[in-house]
Every structure is written in structure tokens, then in C-alpha cells.
C-alpha positions as MATLAB code, in Angstrom:
seq = 'MSKSNWYNDIESEISNLTSLGLLKALNKFKRSERTILANLFIKKINQNKNFRPLVFYVGYCLAKGQKLIGIELLPEKEKLLIGDITAALEIENISTYYFNHYLDNKSDIKNKQNEKNRVLAGMLCRNIQQEIIEELDVNTRIKFKITKILRQIDQDITKAQIHEINTGIFENMGEFSDEKEFRDVYFERCRKISGQFYGRCAEIGYIIGSNSTARSKDKQMIKNFYTEMATLGQFGNDIGDYALADTHSGTIEKNFYKDYGSDFKNQRLTYPNYLLLKRLISPKDEEIVTSILKKGFTKQTIPVFIKLMKKLEIFDDSFLLLNNRFNQIKKTLTLPRSELRTLVSSSVIVFRSNKLLNSVKNSLK';
ca = [
      13.031   39.661    9.293;
       9.972   39.913    7.045;
       6.986   37.677    7.645;
       7.638   35.820    4.391;
      11.238   35.060    5.412;
      10.071   34.053    8.882;
       7.600   31.582    7.395;
      10.095   30.237    4.850;
      12.719   29.697    7.540;
      10.331   27.609    9.629;
       9.249   25.613    6.581;
      12.892   24.996    5.658;
      13.804   23.887    9.187;
      11.091   21.235    9.355;
      11.828   20.213    5.762;
      15.492   19.679    6.679;
      14.409   17.039    9.176;
      12.155   15.459    6.563;
      14.982   15.366    4.019;
      17.190   13.508    6.502;
      14.368   11.005    7.004;
      13.987   10.617    3.251;
      17.710    9.971    2.857;
      17.490    7.216    5.459;
      14.499    5.769    3.611;
      16.298    5.844    0.265;
      19.043    3.686    1.757;
      16.433    1.019    2.443;
      15.932    0.478   -1.297;
      18.128   -1.960   -3.182;
      20.152   -0.563   -6.077;
      17.909   -2.313   -8.614;
      14.837   -0.795   -6.960;
      16.251    2.723   -7.039;
      16.445    2.626  -10.836;
      12.647    2.580  -11.154;
      12.024    5.409   -8.691;
      12.801    7.869  -11.502;
      13.868   11.318  -10.280;
      10.866   12.103   -8.110;
      12.132   10.521   -4.908;
      15.590   12.104   -5.224;
      14.172   15.547   -6.029;
      11.874   15.341   -3.039;
      14.959   14.959   -0.852;
      16.717   17.927   -2.414;
      13.888   20.424   -2.882;
      13.655   21.265    0.839;
      10.075   22.497    0.559;
       7.478   20.028    1.771;
       4.161   21.398    2.976;
       2.757   18.323    4.733;
       5.632   18.272    7.260;
       4.815   21.884    8.102;
       1.164   20.929    8.705;
       2.392   18.047   10.872;
       4.498   20.504   12.888;
       1.542   22.829   13.428;
      -0.329   19.920   15.012;
       2.762   19.029   17.045;
       3.178   22.549   18.424;
      -0.550   22.897   19.103;
      -0.361   19.817   21.333;
       2.652   21.278   23.150;
       0.615   24.170   24.506;
      -0.321   26.241   21.445;
       3.187   27.700   21.230;
       5.507   27.707   18.229;
       8.630   25.761   19.181;
      11.941   26.385   17.455;
      13.359   23.257   15.852;
      16.746   24.019   17.417;
      15.192   23.693   20.894;
      14.070   20.107   20.352;
      16.057   17.160   21.761;
      17.994   15.247   19.086;
      15.865   12.142   19.618;
      12.704   14.169   18.997;
      14.157   15.653   15.802;
      14.931   12.182   14.463;
      11.424   10.999   15.317;
       9.821   13.959   13.541;
      12.088   13.470   10.535;
      11.169    9.810   10.228;
       7.408   10.360   10.524;
       7.284   13.315    8.132;
       9.441   11.330    5.686;
       6.894    8.509    5.858;
       4.136   11.019    5.077;
       6.075   12.379    2.100;
       6.774    8.864    0.811;
       3.058    8.138    1.000;
       2.515   11.255   -1.098;
       5.242   10.230   -3.564;
       3.512    6.887   -4.059;
       0.277    8.651   -5.030;
       2.116   10.603   -7.758;
       3.406    7.403   -9.284;
      -0.047    5.806   -9.264;
      -1.802    8.966  -10.491;
       0.603    9.297  -13.385;
      -0.329    5.843  -14.535;
      -4.067    6.415  -14.038;
      -3.985    9.841  -15.713;
      -1.854    8.627  -18.622;
       0.473   11.604  -18.240;
       2.440   12.641  -21.317;
       5.846   12.227  -19.670;
       5.365    8.436  -19.544;
       7.625    7.361  -22.397;
       6.608    3.766  -23.030;
       4.915    0.680  -21.580;
       7.971   -0.249  -19.542;
       8.068    3.206  -17.974;
       4.350    2.960  -17.303;
       4.745   -0.348  -15.471;
       7.665    0.985  -13.453;
       5.524    3.883  -12.192;
       3.144    1.387  -10.601;
       6.006   -0.660   -9.153;
       7.608    2.506   -7.744;
       4.337    3.386   -6.041;
       4.178   -0.061   -4.443;
       7.797    0.155   -3.269;
       7.178    3.544   -1.665;
       4.190    2.314    0.311;
       6.170   -0.682    1.571;
       9.000    1.561    2.778;
       6.522    3.940    4.403;
       5.100    1.036    6.409;
       8.567   -0.143    7.398;
       9.469    3.317    8.728;
       6.374    3.395   10.954;
       7.048   -0.120   12.222;
      10.533    0.953   13.355;
       9.458    4.164   15.157;
      10.592    4.539   18.754;
       7.117    5.228   20.161;
       4.741    3.202   22.298;
       2.654    0.506   20.661;
      -0.638    2.388   21.081;
       0.650    5.435   19.173;
       2.317    3.307   16.502;
      -0.941    1.419   15.958;
      -2.887    4.695   15.704;
      -0.474    6.164   13.112;
      -0.627    2.942   11.098;
      -4.424    3.101   11.164;
      -4.446    6.750   10.036;
      -2.088    6.003    7.136;
      -4.337    3.128    6.105;
      -7.304    5.522    6.148;
      -5.340    7.956    3.951;
      -4.714    5.137    1.460;
      -8.341    4.040    1.518;
      -9.745    7.523    0.929;
      -7.331    8.267   -1.915;
      -8.204    4.939   -3.529;
     -11.938    5.651   -3.184;
     -11.413    9.025   -4.857;
      -9.481    7.359   -7.686;
     -12.228    4.785   -8.145;
     -14.706    7.665   -8.395;
     -12.538    9.475  -10.955;
     -12.080    6.437  -13.169;
     -15.610    5.006  -12.997;
     -18.147    7.589  -11.792;
     -16.806   11.101  -12.158;
     -16.512   11.035  -15.924;
     -18.354   12.865  -18.688;
     -20.665    9.997  -19.594;
     -22.182   10.095  -16.103;
     -23.339   13.720  -16.228;
     -26.952   12.569  -16.169;
     -26.596   10.935  -12.762;
     -26.603   14.332  -11.037;
     -30.021   15.935  -10.667;
     -28.638   19.451  -10.254;
     -25.464   21.414   -9.586;
     -25.842   21.200   -5.798;
     -25.830   17.418   -5.895;
     -22.792   17.467   -8.149;
     -20.957   19.910   -5.875;
     -21.537   17.690   -2.840;
     -20.124   14.652   -4.629;
     -17.308   16.647   -6.233;
     -16.057   18.257   -3.014;
     -16.170   14.907   -1.248;
     -13.908   13.612   -4.021;
     -11.540   16.591   -3.472;
     -11.614   15.884    0.255;
     -10.686   12.221   -0.203;
      -8.006   12.702   -2.830;
      -6.202   15.537   -1.037;
      -7.923   17.287    1.862;
      -8.050   14.399    4.307;
      -4.310   13.734    3.806;
      -3.340   17.187    5.086;
      -5.840   17.040    7.935;
      -4.458   13.719    9.073;
      -0.894   15.042    8.894;
      -1.935   17.655   11.463;
      -3.646   14.930   13.493;
      -0.507   12.757   13.550;
       1.541   15.789   14.560;
      -0.819   16.392   17.479;
      -0.568   12.747   18.541;
       3.237   12.891   18.585;
       3.273   16.279   20.335;
       0.884   15.137   23.062;
       2.235   11.565   23.188;
      -1.394   10.501   23.370;
      -4.211    9.210   21.180;
      -6.905   10.741   23.389;
      -9.637   12.886   21.862;
      -9.113   16.629   21.863;
     -11.077   19.633   20.604;
      -7.851   21.286   19.437;
      -6.802   18.175   17.544;
     -10.177   17.905   15.822;
     -10.199   21.627   15.041;
      -6.786   21.662   13.340;
      -7.511   18.404   11.538;
     -10.790   19.763   10.140;
      -9.231   23.130    9.270;
      -6.437   21.691    7.149;
      -8.734   19.054    5.650;
     -11.066   21.712    4.298;
      -8.291   24.102    3.248;
      -6.526   21.352    1.314;
      -9.856   20.271   -0.188;
     -10.105   23.761   -1.641;
      -6.466   23.466   -2.693;
      -7.446   20.429   -4.766;
     -10.344   22.390   -6.251;
      -7.830   25.099   -7.141;
      -5.584   22.514   -8.812;
      -8.527   21.382  -10.922;
      -9.008   24.955  -12.119;
      -5.235   25.132  -12.606;
      -5.453   22.164  -14.960;
      -6.035   24.867  -17.581;
      -2.842   26.782  -16.799;
      -0.657   27.281  -19.861;
       2.346   24.963  -20.186;
       5.026   27.633  -19.750;
       3.930   28.223  -16.141;
       4.558   24.653  -15.026;
       8.148   25.124  -13.924;
       9.267   25.072  -10.319;
       8.254   22.397   -7.857;
       7.989   18.740   -8.715;
       4.227   18.811   -8.285;
       3.895   21.566  -10.889;
       6.105   19.667  -13.340;
       4.042   16.560  -12.761;
       0.905   18.409  -13.831;
       2.219   20.007  -17.005;
      -0.382   18.487  -19.339;
      -2.755   21.253  -20.368;
      -6.322   20.083  -19.834;
      -5.339   16.645  -18.522;
      -8.660   16.307  -16.666;
     -10.516   17.251  -19.832;
      -8.478   14.799  -21.887;
      -9.381   12.042  -19.412;
     -13.019   13.259  -19.326;
     -12.985   13.875  -15.573;
     -15.973   15.675  -14.095;
     -14.175   18.422  -12.232;
     -16.214   21.522  -11.417;
     -14.927   23.569  -14.414;
     -15.623   20.651  -16.746;
     -19.093   20.132  -15.281;
     -19.982   23.786  -15.870;
     -18.601   23.609  -19.405;
     -20.738   20.621  -20.366;
     -23.851   22.075  -18.727;
     -23.503   25.429  -20.495;
     -22.785   24.223  -24.028;
     -25.671   25.369  -26.197;
     -24.564   26.322  -29.703;
     -23.614   23.585  -32.192;
     -20.384   25.459  -32.955;
     -19.284   25.358  -29.315;
     -20.205   21.681  -29.054;
     -18.158   21.016  -32.168;
     -15.099   22.657  -30.564;
     -15.380   20.455  -27.484;
     -16.017   17.276  -29.496;
     -13.061   17.927  -31.756;
     -10.654   18.503  -28.846;
     -11.875   15.359  -27.108;
     -11.066   13.365  -30.246;
      -7.800   15.005  -31.297;
      -6.442   16.501  -28.075;
      -5.193   20.020  -27.408;
      -2.849   21.788  -29.815;
      -1.259   25.244  -29.907;
      -4.069   26.266  -32.239;
      -6.985   24.880  -30.220;
      -5.898   25.992  -26.717;
      -6.629   29.707  -27.388;
      -9.988   28.745  -28.916;
     -10.808   26.645  -25.871;
      -9.812   29.423  -23.433;
     -12.001   31.855  -25.346;
     -14.924   29.432  -25.041;
     -14.380   28.957  -21.293;
     -14.225   32.715  -20.874;
     -17.406   33.278  -22.882;
     -19.291   30.721  -20.769;
     -17.911   32.317  -17.560;
     -16.530   28.974  -16.384;
     -13.418   30.385  -14.748;
     -15.194   33.403  -13.267;
     -17.734   31.222  -11.487;
     -15.111   28.674  -10.424;
     -12.975   31.384   -8.826;
     -16.025   32.907   -7.147;
     -16.939   29.591   -5.529;
     -13.326   28.979   -4.515;
     -12.962   32.383   -2.835;
     -16.300   32.137   -1.025;
     -15.402   28.760    0.427;
     -11.944   29.933    1.467;
     -13.479   32.800    3.429;
     -15.892   30.416    5.150;
     -13.189   27.980    6.227;
     -10.891   30.739    7.536;
     -13.501   31.537   10.190;
     -13.223   28.027   11.664;
      -9.656   28.619   12.918;
     -10.109   29.122   16.681;
      -6.629   29.911   17.971;
      -5.624   32.890   20.137;
      -3.257   35.448   18.635;
       0.233   33.956   18.757;
       3.194   33.025   16.569;
       1.558   29.654   15.995;
      -1.647   31.252   14.729;
       0.440   33.482   12.453;
       2.163   30.376   11.099;
      -1.182   28.708   10.405;
      -2.547   31.859    8.748;
       0.603   32.149    6.640;
       0.269   28.534    5.565;
      -3.186   29.288    4.172;
      -1.497   31.539    1.611;
       0.088   28.396    0.144;
      -3.376   27.186   -0.823;
      -4.454   30.554   -2.164;
      -1.325   31.689   -4.025;
      -1.304   28.830   -6.517;
       0.879   29.742   -9.524;
      -1.357   27.687  -11.780;
      -4.404   29.698  -10.718;
      -2.538   32.916  -11.430;
      -1.729   31.576  -14.887;
      -5.413   30.859  -15.558;
      -6.335   34.364  -14.416;
      -3.674   35.888  -16.691;
      -4.942   33.893  -19.671;
      -8.329   35.571  -19.275;
      -6.999   39.109  -19.654;
];
């Protein structure tokens, strides 16, 4: 069996448990409530590829003695527990998509009614997530700790959204004295909106695997590792915001981010957008940017915009920073050679082999 098949099999096995948990969760919704969940919840059940559950399982196995445990070897009760918790984590993630779609004014929102239902769907998902945790068959101390961690996930994502809507927008460029200050603020935003979620998935997995909330160097290591890797994954998604529309097929997440230049349209200060605004010098280039901000992207203006980004070396410098940081974070993984370490190393490829990033690279040729 090739390494890629080996990795995919493990991911599928843990995702199977998650899908069963999601099916149980779906049955908790009333029929009238299901109508506003759109297709996202159902597709999440069927897609059988969920990365957060895999991160959870890495933490779980690490707590069990740093050995990769086959799903088939687990007691049935343990499988059900893992399926329920990872389903709760996925439902938390689903809720953020609903809220983000409303906040980002995504183009697939058809009308005001659909817009309102996105917010309601997000609220319903968070309520169900809480109900699942309340019903877990674990001791009160662990249940309380998981509830607290999920609340922290919510709080950090909300703080990042507040930043995006109110602070991290084009009109606030002047608040940053230099690029270093901006980078610090920007990567903290990436950490809150995405990185910390993955890190805490690994932390919850470790708690369940060890059946303890005690402090541990291994737990902190794997939490920090996935936090920083996923932070860079969010940075990569921000670069991928400029992937061409025909590459946005595949997973639900990719389809949900099919708006070319959505961050630019919403005047979000991502790193590529920050560099663009800082490097605009000629009146002609400024005119291009101003026009697109007013009228939006079209088939005619997208090639012009890509040419401008290429001329100003925005993508080149963004990729350089991304790769340098990836190499730094890889060195923080302190696990002995084992199947588990191989699984963790393979999972890093998920963050690096982003189809949207490949699309951006291809557009520069």
C-alpha cells in the first residue's frame, strides 16, 4: 500500500465515525429546522473527508502512548464516543461557514431570506453541538473541560471576525507603523480564525485518549504544532482567495470560497492585500484598484488584476513568507520515528498542497 493510500485509509476510517455522529446529530433537528440548513450539513455527512477529526485522533493516539491505533481495534463504546465528539467539532465548524457567508456577503446567497437563514442555521448548529457535549458519557471534569475549550474556540473566532469587520480593513492601513507590526496582528487574526481550532481539536483528542485534563508536554506540543500549521493554512487560503473560479470544485470548503477576490471585495487587510496597497505607486495602477473596488471583478478585469499583482511581486513574496514559516514550524514536531509521526507529517501536506494555491501559481505562468 502506498503512503498516500495508507494516509487516506486512516482519514476515511476516522471520518466514518464522524459521519455516524453527524447523522445522529441531524436527527436532533426538527423537520422545519432542517430546511434552513441548506446542503452544507448533509454534504458534510456524505463527503467522508474531515480533517479536524484526523487531528483529534492524532492527539488521542499520542495520549495512548505515541502509537497509531487502528480504528478497528477500539471498543465499540470508544468508537461511539469519538464519533460524537468529532461530530460536535465538525458542527462547530459548519456553524462558522454559515456565519462567515453572511459576514462576507458571499455571491451564492440568493436573497434576504436566504441570508437570514444562514445566520439561523449557524445558531442551530451551535445549539446542537452543545447538546452533544452535554450528553457525552464521560466524567464531569472532562465534559466541563471540553465545554470550556469549545467556548474558547467560539470566542477566538468571534474576536477574529470582529477584527475583520472593524479593524482589518483597507481604511485602517495607517494604524500599522510598518510591515512587521501588521504581520504580528495579521497572523494573530489567522491564528484565532482557524489555527487555534485545529490545535484545540488535538488537545481534546489528547484529553479523551488520556482520560485526564492534567497538563502534559506532549499535549501542549501537538496543540501548538497544529495551531501554527493551521494558522499558515489560513494564510494560504488568503492567498488562494485569488484562485481562478474554475478551480473551486471539489470539497465543500472550496465551493464555499468560489468568489474571486472576496477579501478584496470586502476590503479585508490580508497579507496580499496589504502588500498591494503599500506598493501602489503609479496613478494607472491606483486607477485599476479603485475601479475594481467600485465595480467588482469581471472576466476582463481579473487578468489585468493578476498582471498587476505579478508586477508588484505580491504573490512571490506571499509564497516566500508562507514557505519560510512552514519550514520553521515543521522543526517544532518532537516525536520519535513511528507510524504516528508519519501520520502527522503526512497531515502537514494537507496544509501545503492547497489546490487554490496551485491555481494562483499557475495563473502567474
